[in-house]
All heavy atoms as a GROMACS GRO file, in nm:
protein
  611
    1MET      N    1   9.619  -5.356   4.432
    1MET     CA    2   9.545  -5.434   4.335
    1MET      C    3   9.630  -5.462   4.212
    1MET      O    4   9.646  -5.573   4.172
    1MET     CB    5   9.416  -5.359   4.300
    1MET     CG    6   9.348  -5.403   4.174
    1MET     SD    7   9.288  -5.569   4.193
    1MET     CE    8   9.218  -5.598   4.036
    2SER      N    9   9.683  -5.360   4.149
    2SER     CA   10   9.754  -5.382   4.023
    2SER      C   11   9.898  -5.421   4.048
    2SER      O   12   9.957  -5.390   4.150
    2SER     CB   13   9.746  -5.257   3.936
    2SER     OG   14   9.812  -5.152   3.998
    3SER      N   15   9.953  -5.490   3.951
    3SER     CA   16  10.091  -5.534   3.955
    3SER      C   17  10.145  -5.521   3.814
    3SER      O   18  10.070  -5.533   3.717
    3SER     CB   19  10.096  -5.679   4.003
    3SER     OG   20  10.219  -5.737   3.971
    4PRO      N   21  10.276  -5.501   3.799
    4PRO     CA   22  10.331  -5.485   3.665
    4PRO      C   23  10.305  -5.604   3.573
    4PRO      O   24  10.308  -5.590   3.453
    4PRO     CB   25  10.481  -5.468   3.691
    4PRO     CG   26  10.491  -5.419   3.829
    4PRO     CD   27  10.374  -5.478   3.903
    5GLY      N   28  10.275  -5.722   3.628
    5GLY     CA   29  10.255  -5.840   3.546
    5GLY      C   30  10.111  -5.868   3.509
    5GLY      O   31  10.085  -5.960   3.433
    6PHE      N   32  10.017  -5.793   3.563
    6PHE     CA   33   9.877  -5.822   3.535
    6PHE      C   34   9.841  -5.785   3.391
    6PHE      O   35   9.870  -5.676   3.345
    6PHE     CB   36   9.784  -5.746   3.630
    6PHE     CG   37   9.768  -5.809   3.764
    6PHE    CD1   38   9.807  -5.743   3.877
    6PHE    CD2   39   9.715  -5.937   3.776
    6PHE    CE1   40   9.793  -5.802   4.002
    6PHE    CE2   41   9.700  -5.996   3.899
    6PHE     CZ   42   9.740  -5.930   4.013
    7LEU      N   43   9.777  -5.880   3.323
    7LEU     CA   44   9.732  -5.855   3.186
    7LEU      C   45   9.581  -5.843   3.178
    7LEU      O   46   9.528  -5.788   3.084
    7LEU     CB   47   9.781  -5.967   3.093
    7LEU     CG   48   9.932  -5.983   3.084
    7LEU    CD1   49   9.967  -6.099   2.992
    7LEU    CD2   50  10.000  -5.856   3.038
    8CYS      N   51   9.512  -5.895   3.280
    8CYS     CA   52   9.366  -5.896   3.281
    8CYS      C   53   9.320  -5.868   3.424
    8CYS      O   54   9.374  -5.926   3.519
    8CYS     CB   55   9.320  -6.033   3.235
    8CYS     SG   56   9.144  -6.045   3.209
    9LEU      N   57   9.224  -5.778   3.440
    9LEU     CA   58   9.176  -5.740   3.573
    9LEU      C   59   9.024  -5.754   3.581
    9LEU      O   60   8.953  -5.734   3.482
    9LEU     CB   61   9.213  -5.594   3.603
    9LEU     CG   62   9.362  -5.559   3.599
    9LEU    CD1   63   9.380  -5.408   3.612
    9LEU    CD2   64   9.437  -5.631   3.709
   10ASP      N   65   8.976  -5.786   3.698
   10ASP     CA   66   8.832  -5.797   3.725
   10ASP      C   67   8.774  -5.656   3.733
   10ASP      O   68   8.821  -5.573   3.812
   10ASP     CB   69   8.811  -5.871   3.856
   10ASP     CG   70   8.666  -5.892   3.892
   10ASP    OD1   71   8.577  -5.844   3.820
   10ASP    OD2   72   8.641  -5.957   3.994
   11LEU      N   73   8.672  -5.627   3.655
   11LEU     CA   74   8.611  -5.494   3.656
   11LEU      C   75   8.566  -5.454   3.796
   11LEU      O   76   8.584  -5.340   3.838
   11LEU     CB   77   8.491  -5.488   3.561
   11LEU     CG   78   8.519  -5.474   3.414
   11LEU    CD1   79   8.387  -5.474   3.336
   11LEU    CD2   80   8.599  -5.352   3.382
   12ALA      N   81   8.506  -5.547   3.868
   12ALA     CA   82   8.449  -5.516   3.999
   12ALA      C   83   8.555  -5.476   4.102
   12ALA      O   84   8.522  -5.414   4.202
   12ALA     CB   85   8.369  -5.635   4.051
   13ALA      N   86   8.679  -5.509   4.077
   13ALA     CA   87   8.785  -5.478   4.173
   13ALA      C   88   8.865  -5.354   4.138
   13ALA      O   89   8.956  -5.316   4.211
   13ALA     CB   90   8.879  -5.599   4.185
   14LEU      N   91   8.833  -5.289   4.027
   14LEU     CA   92   8.911  -5.173   3.984
   14LEU      C   93   8.884  -5.050   4.071
   14LEU      O   94   8.773  -5.028   4.116
   14LEU     CB   95   8.879  -5.138   3.838
   14LEU     CG   96   8.922  -5.239   3.734
   14LEU    CD1   97   8.876  -5.194   3.596
   14LEU    CD2   98   9.072  -5.259   3.735
   15THR      N   99   8.988  -4.972   4.090
   15THR     CA  100   8.978  -4.844   4.158
   15THR      C  101   9.038  -4.737   4.067
   15THR      O  102   9.098  -4.770   3.964
   15THR     CB  103   9.054  -4.844   4.293
   15THR    OG1  104   9.194  -4.856   4.265
   15THR    CG2  105   9.009  -4.959   4.382
   16THR      N  106   9.026  -4.613   4.107
   16THR     CA  107   9.083  -4.506   4.025
   16THR      C  108   9.234  -4.518   4.012
   16THR      O  109   9.292  -4.466   3.917
   16THR     CB  110   9.047  -4.367   4.083
   16THR    OG1  111   9.090  -4.361   4.218
   16THR    CG2  112   8.898  -4.341   4.072
   17ALA      N  113   9.299  -4.588   4.103
   17ALA     CA  114   9.444  -4.609   4.095
   17ALA      C  115   9.482  -4.690   3.971
   17ALA      O  116   9.593  -4.678   3.922
   17ALA     CB  117   9.494  -4.679   4.221
   18GLU      N  118   9.390  -4.771   3.920
   18GLU     CA  119   9.417  -4.853   3.802
   18GLU      C  120   9.383  -4.783   3.670
   18GLU      O  121   9.394  -4.844   3.565
   18GLU     CB  122   9.339  -4.985   3.809
   18GLU     CG  123   9.404  -5.091   3.894
   18GLU     CD  124   9.365  -5.079   4.040
   18GLU    OE1  125   9.252  -5.043   4.071
   18GLU    OE2  126   9.452  -5.103   4.124
   19THR      N  127   9.345  -4.657   3.674
   19THR     CA  128   9.309  -4.586   3.551
   19THR      C  129   9.418  -4.593   3.444
   19THR      O  130   9.388  -4.624   3.329
   19THR     CB  131   9.269  -4.440   3.580
   19THR    OG1  132   9.159  -4.441   3.671
   19THR    CG2  133   9.227  -4.368   3.453
   20PRO      N  134   9.546  -4.571   3.477
   20PRO     CA  135   9.648  -4.580   3.371
   20PRO      C  136   9.662  -4.721   3.315
   20PRO      O  137   9.701  -4.739   3.200
   20PRO     CB  138   9.777  -4.539   3.442
   20PRO     CG  139   9.735  -4.465   3.563
   20PRO     CD  140   9.603  -4.523   3.603
   21LEU      N  141   9.630  -4.821   3.393
   21LEU     CA  142   9.645  -4.959   3.353
   21LEU      C  143   9.522  -5.014   3.282
   21LEU      O  144   9.532  -5.095   3.190
   21LEU     CB  145   9.674  -5.044   3.477
   21LEU     CG  146   9.718  -5.188   3.460
   21LEU    CD1  147   9.848  -5.195   3.382
   21LEU    CD2  148   9.735  -5.254   3.596
   22ALA      N  149   9.404  -4.967   3.322
   22ALA     CA  150   9.279  -5.023   3.272
   22ALA      C  151   9.200  -4.925   3.185
   22ALA      O  152   9.116  -4.968   3.106
   22ALA     CB  153   9.192  -5.068   3.389
   23GLY      N  154   9.220  -4.798   3.203
   23GLY     CA  155   9.145  -4.698   3.128
   23GLY      C  156   9.025  -4.647   3.205
   23GLY      O  157   8.973  -4.714   3.294
   24GLY      N  158   8.982  -4.529   3.171
   24GLY     CA  159   8.873  -4.464   3.241
   24GLY      C  160   8.740  -4.534   3.230
   24GLY      O  161   8.662  -4.540   3.325
   25LYS      N  162   8.710  -4.589   3.113
   25LYS     CA  163   8.581  -4.656   3.094
   25LYS      C  164   8.573  -4.781   3.182
   25LYS      O  165   8.471  -4.806   3.247
   25LYS     CB  166   8.561  -4.694   2.948
   25LYS     CG  167   8.422  -4.751   2.922
   25LYS     CD  168   8.404  -4.786   2.776
   25LYS     CE  169   8.388  -4.659   2.696
   25LYS     NZ  170   8.350  -4.683   2.555
   26ALA      N  171   8.679  -4.860   3.188
   26ALA     CA  172   8.680  -4.980   3.271
   26ALA      C  173   8.666  -4.944   3.418
   26ALA      O  174   8.592  -5.009   3.493
   26ALA     CB  175   8.807  -5.060   3.247
   27VAL      N  176   8.737  -4.842   3.461
   27VAL     CA  177   8.728  -4.799   3.601
   27VAL      C  178   8.586  -4.750   3.632
   27VAL      O  179   8.531  -4.781   3.738
   27VAL     CB  180   8.834  -4.691   3.632
   27VAL    CG1  181   8.811  -4.627   3.768
   27VAL    CG2  182   8.973  -4.751   3.626
   28ALA      N  183   8.525  -4.678   3.540
   28ALA     CA  184   8.387  -4.631   3.560
   28ALA      C  185   8.291  -4.748   3.570
   28ALA      O  186   8.201  -4.749   3.655
   28ALA     CB  187   8.346  -4.537   3.448
   29LEU      N  188   8.308  -4.849   3.486
   29LEU     CA  189   8.224  -4.968   3.494
   29LEU      C  190   8.246  -5.041   3.627
   29LEU      O  191   8.151  -5.089   3.688
   29LEU     CB  192   8.253  -5.063   3.377
   29LEU     CG  193   8.201  -5.019   3.242
   29LEU    CD1  194   8.257  -5.108   3.131
   29LEU    CD2  195   8.049  -5.018   3.239
   30GLY      N  196   8.369  -5.046   3.671
   30GLY     CA  197   8.399  -5.107   3.801
   30GLY      C  198   8.331  -5.034   3.915
   30GLY      O  199   8.277  -5.096   4.007
   31ARG      N  200   8.331  -4.903   3.907
   31ARG     CA  201   8.265  -4.825   4.012
   31ARG      C  202   8.114  -4.850   4.012
   31ARG      O  203   8.051  -4.861   4.117
   31ARG     CB  204   8.293  -4.677   3.992
   31ARG     CG  205   8.237  -4.594   4.103
   31ARG     CD  206   8.292  -4.458   4.106
   31ARG     NE  207   8.235  -4.390   4.220
   31ARG     CZ  208   8.276  -4.275   4.264
   31ARG    NH1  209   8.376  -4.216   4.204
   31ARG    NH2  210   8.221  -4.219   4.367
   32LEU      N  211   8.055  -4.862   3.894
   32LEU     CA  212   7.912  -4.893   3.886
   32LEU      C  213   7.884  -5.030   3.947
   32LEU      O  214   7.785  -5.048   4.019
   32LEU     CB  215   7.865  -4.890   3.741
   32LEU     CG  216   7.856  -4.752   3.677
   32LEU    CD1  217   7.830  -4.765   3.527
   32LEU    CD2  218   7.749  -4.668   3.744
   33LEU      N  219   7.971  -5.127   3.920
   33LEU     CA  220   7.954  -5.260   3.980
   33LEU      C  221   7.964  -5.253   4.132
   33LEU      O  222   7.888  -5.316   4.204
   33LEU     CB  223   8.059  -5.357   3.925
   33LEU     CG  224   8.032  -5.414   3.788
   33LEU    CD1  225   8.156  -5.480   3.731
   33LEU    CD2  226   7.918  -5.514   3.795
   34GLN      N  227   8.061  -5.175   4.181
   34GLN     CA  228   8.079  -5.160   4.325
   34GLN      C  229   7.960  -5.091   4.389
   34GLN      O  230   7.927  -5.118   4.505
   34GLN     CB  231   8.209  -5.084   4.354
   34GLN     CG  232   8.332  -5.162   4.315
   34GLN     CD  233   8.456  -5.076   4.303
   34GLN    OE1  234   8.457  -4.960   4.345
   34GLN    NE2  235   8.561  -5.131   4.244
   35ASP      N  236   7.892  -5.004   4.314
   35ASP     CA  237   7.772  -4.937   4.364
   35ASP      C  238   7.647  -5.021   4.343
   35ASP      O  239   7.535  -4.972   4.360
   35ASP     CB  240   7.754  -4.801   4.294
   35ASP     CG  241   7.857  -4.699   4.336
   35ASP    OD1  242   7.924  -4.719   4.439
   35ASP    OD2  243   7.872  -4.598   4.264
   36ARG      N  244   7.667  -5.147   4.304
   36ARG     CA  245   7.559  -5.244   4.282
   36ARG      C  246   7.462  -5.202   4.172
   36ARG      O  247   7.342  -5.227   4.179
   36ARG     CB  248   7.486  -5.276   4.411
   36ARG     CG  249   7.578  -5.332   4.518
   36ARG     CD  250   7.498  -5.380   4.638
   36ARG     NE  251   7.584  -5.416   4.748
   36ARG     CZ  252   7.649  -5.531   4.761
   36ARG    NH1  253   7.639  -5.622   4.668
   36ARG    NH2  254   7.723  -5.554   4.868
   37ARG      N  255   7.513  -5.136   4.072
   37ARG     CA  256   7.433  -5.100   3.954
   37ARG      C  257   7.428  -5.221   3.860
   37ARG      O  258   7.510  -5.311   3.870
   37ARG     CB  259   7.493  -4.981   3.880
   37ARG     CG  260   7.512  -4.858   3.964
   37ARG     CD  261   7.377  -4.796   3.996
   37ARG     NE  262   7.397  -4.678   4.079
   37ARG     CZ  263   7.330  -4.568   4.065
   37ARG    NH1  264   7.233  -4.559   3.975
   37ARG    NH2  265   7.354  -4.467   4.142
   38THR      N  266   7.334  -5.217   3.768
   38THR     CA  267   7.319  -5.328   3.675
   38THR      C  268   7.421  -5.314   3.562
   38THR      O  269   7.400  -5.240   3.467
   38THR     CB  270   7.177  -5.332   3.617
   38THR    OG1  271   7.085  -5.336   3.726
   38THR    CG2  272   7.157  -5.453   3.529
   39VAL      N  273   7.530  -5.384   3.577
   39VAL     CA  274   7.636  -5.387   3.478
   39VAL      C  275   7.683  -5.531   3.468
   39VAL      O  276   7.706  -5.595   3.571
   39VAL     CB  277   7.757  -5.298   3.521
   39VAL    CG1  278   7.870  -5.308   3.422
   39VAL    CG2  279   7.714  -5.154   3.540
   40PRO      N  280   7.694  -5.586   3.348
   40PRO     CA  281   7.742  -5.724   3.337
   40PRO      C  282   7.884  -5.736   3.395
   40PRO      O  283   7.967  -5.647   3.378
   40PRO     CB  284   7.744  -5.751   3.187
   40PRO     CG  285   7.656  -5.647   3.127
   40PRO     CD  286   7.662  -5.529   3.218
   41ALA      N  287   7.907  -5.845   3.464
   41ALA     CA  288   8.041  -5.871   3.516
   41ALA      C  289   8.137  -5.883   3.398
   41ALA      O  290   8.097  -5.923   3.288
   41ALA     CB  291   8.041  -5.998   3.598
   42GLY      N  292   8.260  -5.847   3.418
   42GLY     CA  293   8.353  -5.855   3.307
   42GLY      C  294   8.497  -5.840   3.350
   42GLY      O  295   8.528  -5.821   3.468
   43LEU      N  296   8.582  -5.851   3.253
   43LEU     CA  297   8.726  -5.837   3.273
   43LEU      C  298   8.777  -5.724   3.186
   43LEU      O  299   8.714  -5.686   3.088
   43LEU     CB  300   8.798  -5.966   3.233
   43LEU     CG  301   8.761  -6.090   3.311
   43LEU    CD1  302   8.825  -6.213   3.247
   43LEU    CD2  303   8.804  -6.078   3.456
   44CYS      N  304   8.891  -5.673   3.222
   44CYS     CA  305   8.954  -5.566   3.146
   44CYS      C  306   9.094  -5.610   3.106
   44CYS      O  307   9.174  -5.650   3.191
   44CYS     CB  308   8.961  -5.440   3.234
   44CYS     SG  309   9.059  -5.309   3.160
   45LEU      N  310   9.123  -5.604   2.977
   45LEU     CA  311   9.260  -5.626   2.934
   45LEU      C  312   9.337  -5.498   2.960
   45LEU      O  313   9.292  -5.389   2.926
   45LEU     CB  314   9.266  -5.659   2.784
   45LEU     CG  315   9.207  -5.793   2.745
   45LEU    CD1  316   9.213  -5.811   2.595
   45LEU    CD2  317   9.278  -5.906   2.815
   46THR      N  318   9.452  -5.509   3.020
   46THR     CA  319   9.528  -5.391   3.059
   46THR      C  320   9.606  -5.333   2.941
   46THR      O  321   9.622  -5.398   2.837
   46THR     CB  322   9.628  -5.427   3.171
   46THR    OG1  323   9.723  -5.520   3.118
   46THR    CG2  324   9.558  -5.486   3.292
   47THR      N  325   9.654  -5.214   2.962
   47THR     CA  326   9.738  -5.151   2.860
   47THR      C  327   9.865  -5.234   2.841
   47THR      O  328   9.920  -5.238   2.730
   47THR     CB  329   9.776  -5.007   2.901
   47THR    OG1  330   9.834  -5.008   3.030
   47THR    CG2  331   9.653  -4.918   2.900
   48GLN      N  332   9.910  -5.302   2.946
   48GLN     CA  333  10.027  -5.390   2.933
   48GLN      C  334   9.998  -5.506   2.839
   48GLN      O  335  10.083  -5.545   2.760
   48GLN     CB  336  10.070  -5.441   3.070
   48GLN     CG  337  10.124  -5.333   3.159
   48GLN     CD  338  10.146  -5.381   3.301
   48GLN    OE1  339  10.111  -5.493   3.335
   48GLN    NE2  340  10.203  -5.295   3.383
   49ALA      N  341   9.878  -5.562   2.848
   49ALA     CA  342   9.839  -5.670   2.758
   49ALA      C  343   9.837  -5.621   2.614
   49ALA      O  344   9.886  -5.689   2.523
   49ALA     CB  345   9.703  -5.725   2.798
   50TYR      N  346   9.781  -5.503   2.593
   50TYR     CA  347   9.774  -5.445   2.459
   50TYR      C  348   9.914  -5.420   2.404
   50TYR      O  349   9.945  -5.457   2.289
   50TYR     CB  350   9.694  -5.315   2.462
   50TYR     CG  351   9.686  -5.245   2.330
   50TYR    CD1  352   9.611  -5.299   2.225
   50TYR    CD2  353   9.753  -5.126   2.308
   50TYR    CE1  354   9.603  -5.235   2.103
   50TYR    CE2  355   9.746  -5.062   2.186
   50TYR     CZ  356   9.672  -5.116   2.084
   50TYR     OH  357   9.665  -5.052   1.962
   51ASN      N  358  10.001  -5.362   2.485
   51ASN     CA  359  10.138  -5.335   2.440
   51ASN      C  360  10.214  -5.464   2.412
   51ASN      O  361  10.289  -5.473   2.314
   51ASN     CB  362  10.212  -5.250   2.543
   51ASN     CG  363  10.169  -5.106   2.537
   51ASN    OD1  364  10.147  -5.051   2.430
   51ASN    ND2  365  10.153  -5.045   2.652
   52ARG      N  366  10.194  -5.565   2.494
   52ARG     CA  367  10.259  -5.694   2.471
   52ARG      C  368  10.212  -5.755   2.339
   52ARG      O  369  10.291  -5.808   2.262
   52ARG     CB  370  10.228  -5.787   2.588
   52ARG     CG  371  10.297  -5.919   2.582
   52ARG     CD  372  10.277  -5.993   2.712
   52ARG     NE  373  10.309  -6.131   2.698
   52ARG     CZ  374  10.294  -6.220   2.793
   52ARG    NH1  375  10.248  -6.184   2.911
   52ARG    NH2  376  10.326  -6.345   2.773
   53TYR      N  377  10.081  -5.747   2.313
   53TYR     CA  378  10.025  -5.797   2.188
   53TYR      C  379  10.087  -5.725   2.068
   53TYR      O  380  10.127  -5.788   1.970
   53TYR     CB  381   9.873  -5.780   2.189
   53TYR     CG  382   9.807  -5.815   2.058
   53TYR    CD1  383   9.788  -5.947   2.021
   53TYR    CD2  384   9.765  -5.715   1.971
   53TYR    CE1  385   9.729  -5.980   1.900
   53TYR    CE2  386   9.705  -5.747   1.850
   53TYR     CZ  387   9.688  -5.879   1.816
   53TYR     OH  388   9.629  -5.910   1.696
   54LEU      N  389  10.094  -5.592   2.075
   54LEU     CA  390  10.154  -5.516   1.965
   54LEU      C  391  10.298  -5.558   1.939
   54LEU      O  392  10.340  -5.574   1.824
   54LEU     CB  393  10.149  -5.367   1.995
   54LEU     CG  394  10.013  -5.299   1.992
   54LEU    CD1  395  10.027  -5.151   2.024
   54LEU    CD2  396   9.943  -5.318   1.859
   55ASP      N  397  10.375  -5.578   2.046
   55ASP     CA  398  10.515  -5.615   2.032
   55ASP      C  399  10.533  -5.757   1.980
   55ASP      O  400  10.615  -5.782   1.892
   55ASP     CB  401  10.588  -5.598   2.165
   55ASP     CG  402  10.600  -5.451   2.206
   55ASP    OD1  403  10.594  -5.363   2.117
   55ASP    OD2  404  10.614  -5.425   2.327
   56GLU      N  405  10.456  -5.852   2.034
   56GLU     CA  406  10.474  -5.992   1.996
   56GLU      C  407  10.423  -6.024   1.856
   56GLU      O  408  10.469  -6.119   1.794
   56GLU     CB  409  10.408  -6.084   2.099
   56GLU     CG  410  10.482  -6.084   2.232
   56GLU     CD  411  10.422  -6.179   2.334
   56GLU    OE1  412  10.332  -6.258   2.300
   56GLU    OE2  413  10.468  -6.174   2.449
   57THR      N  414  10.330  -5.945   1.806
   57THR     CA  415  10.277  -5.970   1.672
   57THR      C  416  10.345  -5.884   1.565
   57THR      O  417  10.321  -5.903   1.446
   57THR     CB  418  10.126  -5.941   1.666
   57THR    OG1  419  10.104  -5.804   1.701
   57THR    CG2  420  10.049  -6.034   1.758
   58GLY      N  421  10.426  -5.788   1.607
   58GLY     CA  422  10.491  -5.698   1.513
   58GLY      C  423  10.400  -5.585   1.464
   58GLY      O  424  10.438  -5.510   1.375
   59LEU      N  425  10.282  -5.573   1.523
   59LEU     CA  426  10.188  -5.470   1.479
   59LEU      C  427  10.231  -5.328   1.516
   59LEU      O  428  10.191  -5.233   1.450
   59LEU     CB  429  10.048  -5.497   1.536
   59LEU     CG  430   9.970  -5.606   1.466
   59LEU    CD1  431   9.839  -5.632   1.539
   59LEU    CD2  432   9.942  -5.568   1.322
   60ARG      N  433  10.312  -5.315   1.620
   60ARG     CA  434  10.355  -5.180   1.661
   60ARG      C  435  10.425  -5.108   1.545
   60ARG      O  436  10.404  -4.989   1.524
   60ARG     CB  437  10.446  -5.185   1.782
   60ARG     CG  438  10.478  -5.047   1.836
   60ARG     CD  439  10.561  -5.049   1.963
   60ARG     NE  440  10.502  -5.124   2.070
   60ARG     CZ  441  10.405  -5.080   2.152
   60ARG    NH1  442  10.356  -4.960   2.134
   60ARG    NH2  443  10.360  -5.155   2.250
   61GLN      N  444  10.504  -5.180   1.468
   61GLN     CA  445  10.575  -5.119   1.355
   61GLN      C  446  10.483  -5.103   1.235
   61GLN      O  447  10.501  -5.011   1.155
   61GLN     CB  448  10.696  -5.204   1.315
   61GLN     CG  449  10.808  -5.206   1.417
   61GLN     CD  450  10.779  -5.297   1.536
   61GLN    OE1  451  10.708  -5.396   1.525
   61GLN    NE2  452  10.834  -5.262   1.651
   62ARG      N  453  10.385  -5.192   1.220
   62ARG     CA  454  10.297  -5.188   1.103
   62ARG      C  455  10.183  -5.088   1.115
   62ARG      O  456  10.135  -5.037   1.015
   62ARG     CB  457  10.241  -5.328   1.076
   62ARG     CG  458  10.347  -5.425   1.030
   62ARG     CD  459  10.294  -5.563   1.003
   62ARG     NE  460  10.175  -5.562   0.922
   62ARG     CZ  461  10.082  -5.656   0.928
   62ARG    NH1  462  10.093  -5.755   1.011
   62ARG    NH2  463   9.976  -5.649   0.850
   63LEU      N  464  10.137  -5.062   1.237
   63LEU     CA  465  10.022  -4.973   1.255
   63LEU      C  466  10.040  -4.834   1.195
   63LEU      O  467   9.950  -4.786   1.126
   63LEU     CB  468   9.984  -4.962   1.403
   63LEU     CG  469   9.895  -5.072   1.456
   63LEU    CD1  470   9.872  -5.055   1.606
   63LEU    CD2  471   9.763  -5.078   1.384
   64PRO      N  472  10.151  -4.769   1.219
   64PRO     CA  473  10.166  -4.635   1.158
   64PRO      C  474  10.156  -4.639   1.005
   64PRO      O  475  10.096  -4.551   0.943
   64PRO     CB  476  10.306  -4.590   1.202
   64PRO     CG  477  10.332  -4.667   1.326
   64PRO     CD  478  10.263  -4.799   1.307
   65LEU      N  479  10.211  -4.744   0.944
   65LEU     CA  480  10.203  -4.756   0.798
   65LEU      C  481  10.059  -4.776   0.753
   65LEU      O  482  10.014  -4.719   0.653
   65LEU     CB  483  10.289  -4.873   0.750
   65LEU     CG  484  10.438  -4.861   0.779
   65LEU    CD1  485  10.509  -4.991   0.742
   65LEU    CD2  486  10.498  -4.744   0.705
   66LEU      N  487   9.985  -4.859   0.825
   66LEU     CA  488   9.845  -4.885   0.790
   66LEU      C  489   9.759  -4.761   0.809
   66LEU      O  490   9.670  -4.733   0.728
   66LEU     CB  491   9.790  -5.000   0.875
   66LEU     CG  492   9.852  -5.137   0.849
   66LEU    CD1  493   9.806  -5.236   0.956
   66LEU    CD2  494   9.817  -5.187   0.711
   67LEU      N  495   9.785  -4.686   0.916
   67LEU     CA  496   9.704  -4.568   0.944
   67LEU      C  497   9.733  -4.452   0.848
   67LEU      O  498   9.651  -4.363   0.831
   67LEU     CB  499   9.724  -4.524   1.089
   67LEU     CG  500   9.668  -4.620   1.193
   67LEU    CD1  501   9.707  -4.575   1.333
   67LEU    CD2  502   9.518  -4.632   1.180
   68GLU      N  503   9.850  -4.452   0.787
   68GLU     CA  504   9.886  -4.345   0.696
   68GLU      C  505   9.843  -4.372   0.552
   68GLU      O  506   9.859  -4.287   0.466
   68GLU     CB  507  10.037  -4.321   0.701
   68GLU     CG  508  10.082  -4.264   0.834
   68GLU     CD  509  10.233  -4.258   0.848
   68GLU    OE1  510  10.304  -4.298   0.754
   68GLU    OE2  511  10.279  -4.213   0.954
   69ARG      N  512   9.785  -4.489   0.525
   69ARG     CA  513   9.743  -4.524   0.389
   69ARG      C  514   9.638  -4.428   0.335
   69ARG      O  515   9.639  -4.394   0.218
   69ARG     CB  516   9.685  -4.665   0.385
   69ARG     CG  517   9.786  -4.773   0.390
   69ARG     CD  518   9.724  -4.907   0.367
   69ARG     NE  519   9.579  -4.903   0.381
   69ARG     CZ  520   9.502  -5.007   0.388
   69ARG    NH1  521   9.553  -5.126   0.383
   69ARG    NH2  522   9.371  -4.997   0.400
   70LYS      N  523   9.544  -4.389   0.419
   70LYS     CA  524   9.440  -4.294   0.377
   70LYS      C  525   9.392  -4.217   0.499
   70LYS      O  526   9.420  -4.254   0.612
   70LYS     CB  527   9.326  -4.364   0.306
   70LYS     CG  528   9.252  -4.468   0.384
   70LYS     CD  529   9.134  -4.518   0.303
   70LYS     CE  530   9.113  -4.665   0.314
   70LYS     NZ  531   8.994  -4.712   0.247
   71ALA      N  532   9.318  -4.113   0.472
   71ALA     CA  533   9.268  -4.028   0.581
   71ALA      C  534   9.175  -4.108   0.673
   71ALA      O  535   9.097  -4.192   0.626
   71ALA     CB  536   9.193  -3.908   0.524
   72PHE      N  537   9.184  -4.083   0.801
   72PHE     CA  538   9.104  -4.154   0.899
   72PHE      C  539   8.954  -4.145   0.868
   72PHE      O  540   8.881  -4.242   0.879
   72PHE     CB  541   9.132  -4.100   1.039
   72PHE     CG  542   9.061  -4.175   1.148
   72PHE    CD1  543   9.105  -4.299   1.190
   72PHE    CD2  544   8.949  -4.120   1.209
   72PHE    CE1  545   9.040  -4.368   1.289
   72PHE    CE2  546   8.883  -4.189   1.308
   72PHE     CZ  547   8.928  -4.313   1.350
   73GLY      N  548   8.908  -4.030   0.824
   73GLY     CA  549   8.768  -4.010   0.793
   73GLY      C  550   8.719  -4.092   0.674
   73GLY      O  551   8.599  -4.114   0.660
   74GLU      N  552   8.811  -4.138   0.591
   74GLU     CA  553   8.774  -4.219   0.475
   74GLU      C  554   8.776  -4.369   0.503
   74GLU      O  555   8.737  -4.449   0.418
   74GLU     CB  556   8.869  -4.189   0.359
   74GLU     CG  557   8.860  -4.046   0.309
   74GLU     CD  558   8.965  -4.016   0.205
   74GLU    OE1  559   9.030  -4.110   0.154
   74GLU    OE2  560   8.982  -3.898   0.173
   75MET      N  561   8.823  -4.407   0.621
   75MET     CA  562   8.832  -4.549   0.654
   75MET      C  563   8.696  -4.606   0.692
   75MET      O  564   8.613  -4.538   0.749
   75MET     CB  565   8.928  -4.570   0.772
   75MET     CG  566   9.070  -4.544   0.739
   75MET     SD  567   9.173  -4.583   0.882
   75MET     CE  568   9.331  -4.531   0.823
   76ARG      N  569   8.677  -4.732   0.660
   76ARG     CA  570   8.558  -4.804   0.702
   76ARG      C  571   8.580  -4.853   0.844
   76ARG      O  572   8.694  -4.860   0.892
   76ARG     CB  573   8.531  -4.922   0.608
   76ARG     CG  574   8.506  -4.877   0.464
   76ARG     CD  575   8.468  -4.994   0.377
   76ARG     NE  576   8.554  -5.108   0.402
   76ARG     CZ  577   8.615  -5.180   0.308
   76ARG    NH1  578   8.601  -5.148   0.183
   76ARG    NH2  579   8.689  -5.284   0.339
   77TRP      N  580   8.474  -4.891   0.913
   77TRP     CA  581   8.485  -4.929   1.054
   77TRP      C  582   8.581  -5.046   1.073
   77TRP      O  583   8.653  -5.052   1.172
   77TRP     CB  584   8.348  -4.960   1.114
   77TRP     CG  585   8.284  -5.084   1.057
   77TRP    CD1  586   8.202  -5.093   0.950
   77TRP    CD2  587   8.300  -5.217   1.106
   77TRP    NE1  588   8.166  -5.223   0.926
   77TRP    CE2  589   8.224  -5.303   1.022
   77TRP    CE3  590   8.371  -5.274   1.211
   77TRP    CZ2  591   8.217  -5.440   1.041
   77TRP    CZ3  592   8.363  -5.412   1.229
   77TRP    CH2  593   8.286  -5.492   1.145
   78GLU      N  594   8.585  -5.141   0.981
   78GLU     CA  595   8.671  -5.259   0.999
   78GLU      C  596   8.818  -5.228   0.977
   78GLU      O  597   8.904  -5.309   1.010
   78GLU     CB  598   8.625  -5.375   0.912
   78GLU     CG  599   8.636  -5.352   0.763
   78GLU     CD  600   8.509  -5.291   0.702
   78GLU    OE1  601   8.420  -5.245   0.774
   78GLU    OE2  602   8.499  -5.292   0.580
   79GLU      N  603   8.847  -5.114   0.920
   79GLU     CA  604   8.987  -5.077   0.900
   79GLU      C  605   9.044  -5.018   1.027
   79GLU      O  606   9.159  -5.010   1.048
   79GLU     CB  607   9.001  -4.977   0.786
   79GLU     CG  608   8.963  -5.037   0.652
   79GLU     CD  609   8.976  -4.937   0.539
   79GLU    OE1  610   8.893  -4.845   0.532
   79GLU    OE2  611   9.069  -4.951   0.459
   0.00000   0.00000   0.00000
């Protein structure tokens, strides 16, 4: 199912093999869909997509600086 180039995956097609690529929550939602449970159809952005976004926008270098500005517990949800 997964390939090094995939940036977006169908939730309904995920298996536990895609956990490192899609995350546990996405795989769990995929399993619920496969078991015909009531879950909205959806897509999962992969960790590769997230890493590519961080690299192409320059956020990978900026995030540590932003996160160190103040204690995590003092941040508002939008921060």
